[in-house]
C-alpha positions as CSV (number, residue, x, y, z in Angstrom):
1,M,85.6,-29.3,166.1
2,K,83.3,-32.4,166.1
3,K,81.2,-30.8,163.3
4,R,84.2,-30.2,161.1
5,F,85.3,-33.8,161.6
6,T,81.9,-35.1,160.6
7,I,81.9,-33.0,157.4
8,S,85.4,-34.2,156.5
9,Y,84.4,-37.8,157.1
10,H,81.3,-37.6,155.0
11,E,83.2,-36.0,152.1
12,N,86.0,-38.7,152.3
13,F,83.3,-41.4,152.4
14,Q,81.5,-40.2,149.4
15,D,84.6,-39.2,147.4
16,L,86.8,-42.2,148.1
17,F,84.9,-45.1,149.6
18,V,81.9,-45.0,147.3
19,P,83.9,-45.0,144.0
20,G,86.1,-47.7,145.5
21,V,83.0,-49.9,146.1
22,I,81.8,-49.2,142.6
23,G,85.1,-50.1,141.1
24,V,85.3,-53.4,143.1
25,L,81.8,-54.5,142.1
26,C,82.3,-53.4,138.4
27,G,85.5,-55.4,138.3
28,L,83.8,-58.5,139.6
29,F,80.9,-58.1,137.2
30,I,83.3,-57.7,134.3
31,I,85.2,-60.9,135.2
32,V,81.9,-62.8,135.3
33,F,80.9,-61.2,132.0
34,I,84.2,-62.2,130.3
35,K,83.9,-65.8,131.5
36,A,80.2,-65.9,130.4
37,V,81.3,-64.8,126.9
38,E,84.0,-67.5,126.8
39,F,81.4,-70.1,128.0
40,S,78.9,-68.9,125.4
41,Y,81.6,-69.1,122.7
42,E,82.3,-72.7,123.7
43,I,78.6,-73.7,123.7
44,F,77.5,-72.0,120.5
45,L,80.5,-71.5,118.1
46,G,82.6,-74.3,119.5
47,K,80.0,-77.1,119.9
48,I,77.7,-76.3,117.0
49,V,79.9,-74.7,114.3
50,G,83.3,-76.2,115.4
51,Y,84.9,-72.7,115.3
52,Y,87.4,-71.4,117.8
53,P,88.2,-67.8,117.0
54,P,91.7,-66.3,117.5
55,L,92.3,-64.1,120.5
56,P,94.3,-60.9,121.0
57,A,97.5,-61.2,123.0
58,G,95.9,-59.7,126.1
59,E,93.2,-62.5,126.2
60,A,95.4,-65.3,125.0
61,G,98.0,-65.0,127.7
62,G,100.5,-63.4,125.3
63,H,100.3,-66.2,122.7
64,V,99.3,-65.3,119.2
65,V,99.6,-68.6,117.4
66,F,96.3,-69.6,115.8
67,H,95.1,-72.4,113.4
68,F,91.9,-71.5,111.6
69,I,89.2,-74.2,111.9
70,M,85.5,-74.0,111.1
71,E,84.3,-77.6,110.9
72,R,80.6,-76.9,110.1
73,P,80.4,-73.4,108.5
74,F,76.9,-74.2,107.0
75,L,75.6,-74.2,110.6
76,L,76.8,-70.7,111.4
77,P,73.6,-68.8,110.2
78,F,71.5,-71.2,112.3
79,C,73.8,-70.8,115.3
80,V,73.6,-67.0,115.2
81,A,69.9,-67.2,114.6
82,L,69.5,-69.5,117.6
83,G,71.4,-67.0,119.8
84,G,69.2,-64.2,118.5
85,L,66.0,-66.1,119.2
86,I,67.1,-66.8,122.8
87,V,68.0,-63.1,123.3
88,G,64.8,-62.0,121.6
89,I,62.7,-64.0,124.0
90,I,64.7,-62.7,127.1
91,T,64.5,-59.1,125.9
92,Y,60.9,-59.4,125.2
93,L,60.3,-60.3,128.8
94,V,63.0,-58.0,130.1
95,P,63.1,-54.9,127.8
96,E,66.0,-53.2,129.6
97,A,68.3,-56.0,128.3
98,R,67.6,-55.1,124.7
99,G,69.9,-53.2,122.3
100,E,73.1,-51.2,122.7
101,G,74.2,-50.9,126.4
102,T,76.1,-47.6,126.1
103,E,73.1,-45.8,124.6
104,M,70.9,-47.0,127.4
105,A,73.4,-45.8,130.0
106,I,73.7,-42.4,128.4
107,K,69.9,-42.0,128.3
108,A,69.6,-43.1,131.9
109,F,72.1,-40.5,132.9
110,H,70.5,-37.6,131.2
111,F,66.9,-38.4,132.2
112,R,67.9,-39.9,135.6
113,L,66.2,-43.2,134.7
114,P,66.4,-46.0,137.3
115,L,69.1,-48.7,136.7
116,G,69.6,-51.6,139.0
117,L,71.4,-54.9,139.3
118,K,68.6,-56.6,137.4
119,S,69.6,-54.5,134.3
120,A,73.2,-55.5,134.8
121,V,72.5,-59.3,135.2
122,F,70.2,-59.6,132.2
123,K,72.5,-57.4,130.1
124,L,75.3,-59.7,131.0
125,I,73.3,-62.8,130.0
126,T,71.9,-61.5,126.7
127,S,75.2,-59.9,125.5
128,S,77.1,-63.1,126.3
129,I,74.7,-65.1,124.2
130,T,74.8,-62.6,121.3
131,I,78.6,-62.4,121.2
132,G,79.1,-66.1,121.9
133,S,76.7,-67.3,119.2
134,G,78.6,-65.2,116.6
135,G,76.7,-61.9,116.5
136,V,78.8,-58.9,115.5
137,S,78.8,-57.1,118.9
138,G,81.2,-55.8,121.5
139,M,81.7,-56.3,125.2
140,E,82.3,-52.6,126.0
141,G,78.6,-51.5,125.5
142,P,77.3,-54.1,127.9
143,S,80.1,-53.3,130.3
144,A,79.0,-49.6,130.2
145,L,75.5,-50.5,131.1
146,I,76.6,-53.1,133.7
147,G,78.9,-50.5,135.3
148,G,76.2,-47.8,135.2
149,S,73.8,-50.2,136.9
150,V,76.3,-51.0,139.5
151,G,77.0,-47.3,140.1
152,S,73.3,-46.5,140.3
153,F,72.8,-49.4,142.8
154,V,75.7,-48.3,145.0
155,G,74.3,-44.7,145.0
156,K,71.0,-45.9,146.2
157,L,72.7,-48.3,148.7
158,F,74.5,-45.4,150.4
159,K,71.5,-43.1,150.1
160,L,73.2,-40.5,147.9
161,D,71.0,-37.6,146.7
162,E,69.7,-37.7,143.1
163,H,72.6,-35.7,141.7
164,D,75.3,-37.8,143.3
165,R,73.5,-41.0,142.3
166,N,73.7,-39.8,138.7
167,I,77.4,-39.1,139.1
168,A,77.8,-42.6,140.5
169,L,76.1,-44.0,137.4
170,A,78.6,-42.1,135.2
171,V,81.5,-43.4,137.4
172,G,80.3,-46.9,137.1
173,L,80.0,-46.7,133.3
174,G,83.6,-45.7,133.0
175,A,84.7,-48.4,135.5
176,G,82.9,-51.0,133.5
177,I,84.7,-50.0,130.3
178,A,88.0,-49.7,132.1
179,G,87.8,-53.2,133.3
180,V,87.0,-54.8,130.0
181,F,89.5,-52.7,128.0
182,K,92.1,-52.9,130.8
183,A,92.3,-49.2,130.3
184,P,91.8,-47.3,133.6
185,L,92.7,-43.8,132.4
186,A,90.5,-44.0,129.3
187,G,87.7,-45.5,131.5
188,A,87.9,-42.5,133.9
189,L,87.8,-40.0,131.0
190,L,84.8,-41.8,129.5
191,S,83.0,-41.2,132.8
192,G,82.9,-37.6,131.9
193,E,83.2,-37.4,128.1
194,L,80.7,-40.0,126.8
195,F,77.6,-38.1,127.6
196,Y,78.2,-35.1,125.5
197,R,79.4,-34.1,122.0
198,R,81.2,-31.0,123.0
199,D,81.4,-31.0,126.8
200,F,82.6,-32.9,129.9
201,E,81.0,-34.1,133.1
202,V,83.8,-32.7,135.3
203,E,82.4,-33.9,138.6
204,A,82.7,-37.5,137.5
205,L,86.5,-37.2,136.7
206,I,88.1,-37.8,140.1
207,P,85.7,-40.5,141.4
208,G,85.9,-41.9,137.9
209,F,89.7,-42.4,138.3
210,I,89.3,-44.1,141.6
211,A,86.6,-46.5,140.3
212,S,88.3,-47.2,137.0
213,V,91.7,-48.0,138.5
214,T,90.0,-50.2,141.1
215,S,88.1,-52.1,138.5
216,Y,91.2,-52.5,136.4
217,I,93.1,-53.9,139.4
218,I,90.3,-56.4,140.2
219,V,90.1,-57.6,136.6
220,G,93.9,-57.7,136.3
221,I,94.4,-59.8,139.5
222,F,92.1,-62.5,138.1
223,L,92.7,-62.3,134.3
224,G,96.2,-60.7,134.0
225,F,97.4,-57.2,133.3
226,E,98.6,-57.7,129.7
227,H,97.7,-55.0,127.2
228,M,94.9,-56.0,124.9
229,F,97.0,-56.1,121.8
230,K,100.6,-56.9,121.1
231,V,101.7,-54.1,118.7
232,P,105.1,-54.3,116.9
233,T,105.0,-50.6,116.0
234,K,107.9,-48.5,114.8
235,P,109.3,-46.0,117.4
236,F,108.2,-42.4,116.8
237,E,111.2,-40.5,115.5
238,G,109.6,-37.2,114.5
239,L,106.8,-35.8,112.4
240,S,107.8,-35.8,108.7
241,L,105.6,-34.4,105.9
242,P,104.9,-37.9,104.5
243,L,103.9,-39.1,108.0
244,F,101.6,-36.2,108.5
245,I,99.9,-36.8,105.1
246,T,99.6,-40.5,105.8
247,Y,97.7,-40.0,109.1
248,F,95.7,-37.0,107.7
249,V,94.4,-39.3,105.0
250,M,93.8,-42.0,107.6
251,G,91.6,-39.5,109.5
252,V,89.6,-38.7,106.4
253,L,89.0,-42.3,105.7
254,A,88.0,-43.0,109.3
255,A,85.5,-40.1,109.1
256,F,84.0,-41.6,105.9
257,V,83.7,-45.0,107.4
258,A,82.2,-43.6,110.6
259,R,79.5,-41.8,108.5
260,L,78.8,-45.0,106.6
261,L,78.6,-47.0,109.8
262,V,76.1,-44.5,111.4
263,Y,74.0,-44.3,108.3
264,T,73.8,-48.1,107.7
265,F,73.1,-48.9,111.4
266,F,70.2,-46.6,111.8
267,K,68.7,-47.5,108.3
268,I,68.7,-51.1,109.2
269,H,67.5,-50.4,112.8
270,H,64.5,-48.5,111.4
271,L,63.9,-51.2,108.9
272,F,63.5,-53.8,111.8
273,I,61.4,-51.4,113.8
274,N,58.9,-51.1,111.0
275,L,59.0,-54.9,110.3
276,E,55.7,-56.4,111.2
277,L,57.0,-59.3,113.2
278,H,56.9,-60.4,116.8
279,P,59.8,-58.6,118.6
280,A,61.2,-61.8,119.9
281,L,61.8,-63.1,116.4
282,K,63.6,-60.0,115.0
283,P,67.0,-60.8,116.5
284,A,66.8,-64.3,115.1
285,I,66.2,-62.9,111.6
286,G,69.1,-60.4,112.0
287,G,71.3,-63.2,113.4
288,F,70.6,-65.5,110.4
289,F,71.8,-63.0,107.9
290,T,74.8,-62.1,110.1
291,G,75.7,-65.8,110.1
292,I,75.7,-65.8,106.3
293,L,78.1,-62.9,106.3
294,G,80.3,-64.9,108.7
295,M,80.3,-67.9,106.4
296,L,81.8,-65.6,103.7
297,N,84.3,-63.8,105.9
298,P,85.3,-64.8,109.5
299,L,85.9,-61.1,110.3
300,A,82.1,-60.8,110.6
301,I,81.8,-63.3,113.5
302,G,81.8,-62.2,117.2
303,S,84.2,-59.6,118.3
304,A,87.0,-60.3,115.8
305,Y,89.7,-58.8,118.1
306,G,91.9,-61.9,117.5
307,W,91.8,-61.4,113.7
308,I,92.8,-57.7,114.2
309,Q,95.7,-59.0,116.3
310,L,96.9,-61.3,113.5
311,I,96.7,-58.4,111.0
312,M,98.8,-56.2,113.3
313,L,101.4,-58.9,113.3
314,G,101.4,-59.2,109.5
315,N,99.9,-62.7,109.6
316,F,97.9,-62.9,106.3
317,H,97.8,-66.7,106.1
318,Y,94.0,-66.7,106.4
319,L,93.1,-63.2,105.4
320,T,93.8,-61.8,102.0
321,P,93.7,-58.1,101.2
322,I,90.3,-58.7,99.6
323,H,89.0,-60.3,102.9
324,I,90.2,-57.2,104.8
325,I,88.8,-54.6,102.4
326,L,85.4,-56.3,102.1
327,G,85.5,-56.9,105.8
328,V,85.0,-53.2,106.5
329,F,81.6,-53.3,104.9
330,M,80.7,-56.8,106.1
331,V,81.3,-55.9,109.7
332,I,79.3,-52.7,109.4
333,L,76.5,-54.7,107.9
334,G,76.8,-57.5,110.5
335,L,76.8,-55.0,113.4
336,S,73.7,-53.3,112.0
337,L,71.9,-56.6,111.5
338,T,72.9,-57.9,115.0
339,L,72.1,-54.8,117.1
340,G,69.7,-53.1,114.7
341,S,67.4,-56.2,114.9
342,G,67.2,-56.0,118.7
343,G,70.2,-58.1,119.6
344,S,72.1,-57.2,122.8
345,G,75.7,-55.9,123.0
346,G,77.8,-52.9,122.3
347,I,79.1,-50.8,119.5
348,F,82.5,-49.9,120.8
349,G,84.1,-53.2,119.9
350,P,82.8,-53.4,116.3
351,C,83.8,-49.8,115.8
352,L,87.4,-50.7,116.8
353,V,87.3,-53.7,114.4
354,I,85.9,-51.6,111.6
355,G,88.5,-48.9,112.2
356,G,91.3,-51.5,112.3
357,L,90.2,-53.0,109.0
358,T,90.0,-49.5,107.5
359,G,93.7,-48.9,108.6
360,A,94.7,-52.3,107.1
361,S,92.8,-51.6,103.9
362,F,94.5,-48.3,103.6
363,Y,97.9,-50.0,104.0
364,H,97.2,-52.6,101.3
365,I,95.7,-50.0,98.8
366,A,98.6,-47.6,99.4
367,H,101.1,-50.3,99.1
368,F,99.5,-51.6,95.9
369,L,99.3,-48.2,94.3
370,S,102.7,-47.0,95.7
371,I,101.1,-43.7,96.7
372,M,103.0,-43.6,100.1
373,P,106.7,-44.0,100.9
374,P,107.3,-47.6,102.1
375,S,109.0,-46.3,105.2
376,E,105.8,-44.6,106.3
377,L,103.6,-47.7,105.8
378,D,103.5,-49.6,109.0
379,I,100.4,-51.8,109.1
380,A,100.3,-52.2,112.9
381,S,100.4,-48.4,113.4
382,L,97.7,-47.8,110.7
383,V,95.5,-50.5,112.2
384,I,95.7,-49.1,115.7
385,V,95.2,-45.5,114.6
386,G,92.4,-46.5,112.3
387,M,90.7,-48.2,115.3
388,I,91.0,-45.1,117.5
389,A,90.0,-42.5,114.8
390,T,86.9,-44.4,113.7
391,L,85.7,-44.9,117.3
392,A,86.4,-41.2,118.1
393,A,84.4,-40.1,115.0
394,A,81.5,-42.5,115.5
395,A,81.1,-42.0,119.2
396,N,82.2,-38.3,119.7
397,I,84.9,-39.2,122.3
398,P,88.2,-37.8,120.9
399,L,90.0,-37.3,124.3
400,S,89.2,-40.8,125.7
401,T,90.3,-42.5,122.5
402,L,93.6,-40.7,122.5
403,I,94.4,-42.1,125.9
404,L,93.0,-45.5,124.9
405,V,95.7,-45.8,122.2
406,V,98.3,-45.6,124.9
407,E,96.7,-48.2,127.1
408,I,95.8,-50.9,124.6
409,T,99.2,-50.7,123.0
410,G,101.4,-50.0,126.0
411,G,103.3,-47.1,124.6
412,Y,103.3,-43.5,123.5
413,D,104.8,-44.0,120.0
414,L,101.4,-43.8,118.3
415,L,100.1,-40.8,120.3
416,V,101.1,-38.1,117.8
417,P,99.9,-40.0,114.7
418,A,96.7,-40.8,116.5
419,L,96.3,-37.1,117.4
420,I,96.4,-36.2,113.7
421,S,93.9,-38.8,112.6
422,V,91.6,-38.4,115.5
423,S,91.4,-34.6,115.2
424,V,90.7,-34.9,111.4
425,A,88.1,-37.6,111.8
426,Y,86.3,-35.9,114.8
427,L,86.1,-32.5,113.1
428,L,84.6,-34.1,110.0
429,T,81.9,-36.0,112.0
430,T,80.7,-33.6,114.7
431,D,77.2,-33.7,113.3
432,I,76.7,-37.5,113.7
433,S,76.9,-40.1,116.5
434,M,76.2,-43.7,117.1
435,F,74.6,-42.6,120.4
436,P,71.6,-40.3,119.7
437,A,71.2,-39.8,123.5
438,Q,74.3,-37.7,123.6
439,V,73.6,-34.0,123.9
440,P,75.9,-31.1,122.8
441,S,76.7,-29.9,126.3
442,R,75.8,-29.9,130.0
443,I,73.3,-27.1,129.6
444,D,71.5,-29.3,127.1
445,S,71.1,-32.2,129.5
446,P,67.9,-32.6,131.5
447,A,70.1,-33.9,134.3
448,H,71.4,-30.3,134.6
449,M,68.1,-28.6,134.6
450,D,69.0,-26.4,137.6
451,E,72.1,-25.2,135.7
452,L,70.0,-24.5,132.6
453,K,67.7,-22.3,134.6
454,G,70.6,-20.3,135.9
455,A,72.0,-20.0,132.4
456,L,68.6,-18.9,131.1
457,L,68.3,-16.3,133.8
458,R,71.6,-14.8,132.8
459,T,71.1,-15.2,129.1
460,F,67.6,-14.0,128.3
461,K,66.5,-10.4,128.5
462,V,63.3,-8.8,129.8
463,A,62.4,-8.0,126.2
464,D,62.4,-11.7,125.4
465,I,59.5,-12.6,127.8
466,M,57.7,-9.4,128.8
467,T,54.1,-8.8,128.0
468,K,53.9,-6.0,125.3
469,N,50.2,-5.4,125.2
470,V,49.8,-4.0,128.7
471,I,46.5,-3.1,130.3
472,T,46.9,0.4,131.9
473,L,44.9,2.9,133.9
474,S,44.9,6.7,133.8
475,P,45.2,8.5,137.2
476,D,41.6,9.8,136.9
477,D,40.0,6.4,136.5
478,P,37.8,5.2,139.3
479,V,39.0,2.4,141.6
480,I,36.1,0.2,140.5
481,K,37.5,0.1,136.9
482,A,40.8,-1.2,138.3
483,E,39.0,-3.8,140.2
484,R,37.0,-5.0,137.2
485,L,40.1,-5.1,134.9
486,M,42.0,-7.2,137.4
487,A,39.0,-9.6,137.7
488,Q,38.5,-9.8,134.0
489,Y,42.2,-10.5,133.0
490,T,43.2,-12.3,136.2
491,I,46.0,-9.9,137.1
492,S,47.0,-8.5,140.4
493,G,48.6,-5.2,139.4
494,I,48.1,-2.5,136.7
495,P,50.4,0.4,135.9
496,V,49.0,3.9,135.9
497,V,50.1,5.8,132.8
498,E,49.8,9.5,131.9
499,N,50.8,10.5,128.4
500,G,52.6,7.2,127.9
501,R,54.7,7.7,131.1
502,V,54.5,5.4,134.1
503,I,53.6,7.4,137.2
504,G,52.2,4.7,139.5
505,M,51.1,1.2,140.1
506,V,47.8,-0.1,141.5
507,T,47.5,-3.6,143.1
508,G,44.8,-5.7,144.6
509,R,45.9,-4.7,148.1
510,D,45.5,-1.0,147.2
511,I,41.9,-1.6,146.1
512,M,41.1,-3.5,149.3
513,K,41.9,-0.4,151.3
514,V,38.9,1.4,149.6
515,P,35.4,0.6,151.0
516,I,33.2,-1.1,148.4
517,P,30.6,1.7,148.2
518,D,33.3,4.3,147.5
519,R,35.2,2.4,144.7
520,D,33.2,4.1,141.9
521,K,34.0,7.5,143.4
522,V,37.6,7.3,144.5
523,E,40.2,7.9,141.7
524,V,43.2,5.7,141.1
525,K,45.6,8.5,141.7
526,H,44.6,8.6,145.4
527,I,45.6,4.9,146.1
528,M,48.4,4.2,143.6
529,T,52.0,3.7,144.6
530,E,53.9,6.6,143.1
531,N,57.2,6.1,141.3
532,P,56.9,2.3,141.2
533,V,59.9,0.1,140.6
534,C,60.6,-0.2,136.9
535,V,62.9,-2.3,134.8
536,L,64.5,-1.9,131.4
537,P,64.1,-4.2,128.3
538,D,67.8,-5.1,128.1
539,M,68.1,-6.2,131.7
540,T,68.6,-9.9,132.3
541,I,65.9,-12.0,133.9
542,L,68.3,-12.6,136.8
543,E,68.7,-8.8,137.4
544,V,64.9,-8.5,137.4
545,L,64.5,-11.2,140.0
546,N,67.1,-9.5,142.2
547,T,65.1,-6.3,141.8
548,F,61.9,-8.0,142.8
549,I,63.5,-9.5,145.9
550,T,65.3,-6.3,146.9
551,N,62.1,-4.2,146.7
552,G,59.6,-6.8,147.8
553,V,57.5,-6.7,144.6
554,G,56.2,-9.4,142.2
555,R,55.7,-7.2,139.0
556,A,57.2,-4.2,137.4
557,P,56.5,-2.0,134.3
558,V,59.1,-2.2,131.6
559,V,60.2,1.3,130.4
560,E,62.4,2.7,127.7
561,D,64.7,4.3,130.2
562,F,64.5,5.5,133.8
563,E,64.3,9.2,132.8
564,S,61.4,9.2,130.4
565,K,59.7,6.1,131.9
566,N,57.8,5.5,128.7
567,L,55.9,2.2,129.1
568,V,56.9,-0.6,126.6
569,G,55.8,-3.7,128.5
570,M,55.1,-5.5,131.8
571,I,56.9,-8.4,133.5
572,T,55.9,-10.4,136.6
573,R,57.2,-13.4,138.6
574,V,54.5,-15.5,136.9
575,D,55.9,-14.6,133.5
576,I,59.4,-15.7,134.6
577,A,58.1,-19.0,136.1
578,N,56.0,-19.8,133.0
579,F,59.1,-19.1,130.8
580,L,61.3,-21.5,132.8
581,A,58.6,-24.1,132.9
582,E,58.2,-23.9,129.1
583,Q,62.0,-24.2,128.6
584,E,62.0,-27.3,130.8
585,R,59.2,-28.8,128.8
586,K,61.0,-28.1,125.6
587,K,64.2,-29.5,127.0
588,L,62.6,-32.8,128.0
589,S,61.0,-33.1,124.6
590,G,64.3,-32.3,122.8
591,N,62.9,-29.1,121.2
592,Y,64.7,-26.5,123.4
593,D,66.8,-23.6,122.3
594,T,69.4,-22.2,124.7
595,S,70.2,-19.2,122.6
596,A,68.8,-15.8,123.4
């Protein structure tokens, strides 16, 4: 009875308490991060440029009144460059604080790389400076790495095994995003969905819910529970043909923009990698050119969520349709310059902004050309759906983004339109991703190497790995010949064949039974094991291993069938071990193939 209680207590501790601790710590870190970004905004954009950006309703306490001021726009390029220089120096000294946070967390999950609170603290600092100085970056990527670092730390603190520590990392990643988005359900789903292009980390789902909800509550207690955006959308009254066409086209546009984003980002990223310049100076260069874009269009400054909020409300006092349409390309370029040069931050936020501007551009173009019925053109709905579809396409996370649309808007009215656009955009972009560390499925992840081995054992056949050029003996050969062949080819067993048919097996142990002076006189047929265990070419490797274990052998001739026993190959435990080791090596290098 005591043993059963101990097991139950351990399971409850790991399944409930540990995710709760991760959620609390993630929530507290996110609060500090948000405040750090606000402080950085005040120091850089406020004091140097004299610019105070608009805020979305969820960050402005529900107020959406804004007066555009930029007192010293000519200082913006130098302000962003200064932020980039500071970040460049810090990331040169602390490399784990460099680049996009979500990508780093995904890579740490798959390769079980160490993450600690040091990574979280420095990522918080560098990302706050990047965003606050005007770099085009998001808070969700850093939040993912901060959460993943917290999860990894808690896993080590409670001495979880390697597998459970990895799950804790995934749970923390989702909790971090849940806190900054105020989206607990989407955060929980991201705990399982973000690591794969076509799969799900099921074990992270339940603890992910606990951690994400806890993180959301902690953030909400201190910063409020308002939805991120105030969205005056039309109630959903049914799926008409014009509505379907509208959001189908929206999905196609989102896919095109996502492809353009991925292409541009990695082109500029590789350009900076090849740039012969000190690494600490590269973010300053990228920041300077980002600042020039911001001078031309305020959408290309910081996170720009507040501008998206004004567009949803139909407030075009400061933003003309030209600003919005060009903003799509300028934010893509600004994001690529900011993060591609080595700045710190995240891709999620800019993806949402780019998608929102795509939806607003579609609205203005369709309205100008009168190609859609006016009743189907609702700018707030198109902006939100554009945000979700573009993020789903660029990051390969369709399920999480569908839930996200409900949580950032506070309603289900956009769920069906979003489902149309997200499905179309995702299906058109399954071959790309802003996160190269994503893998197609669990079996492709080095973190699931044991599962891979099991799948390989069930998938591959004897014919795929057997030795076809087999060394054989005839029954009349002397034992000394068998001994010499084994020594020459470093093998421990040789099949005895007569007219192509397997009739026996000679091993090193059999030879040891014959005195040395007699080994050139005694024939193999007198010491061989008759009717040895044989296997077929179409048997799985798992079936062969079971055969080896059942019969206590480590090798077997491969025959055409059990009646004729015509020899076609040889397979040993060493062959199987070498095959699995080679597959593991290929997997870790990214050149594996899981197909038979």
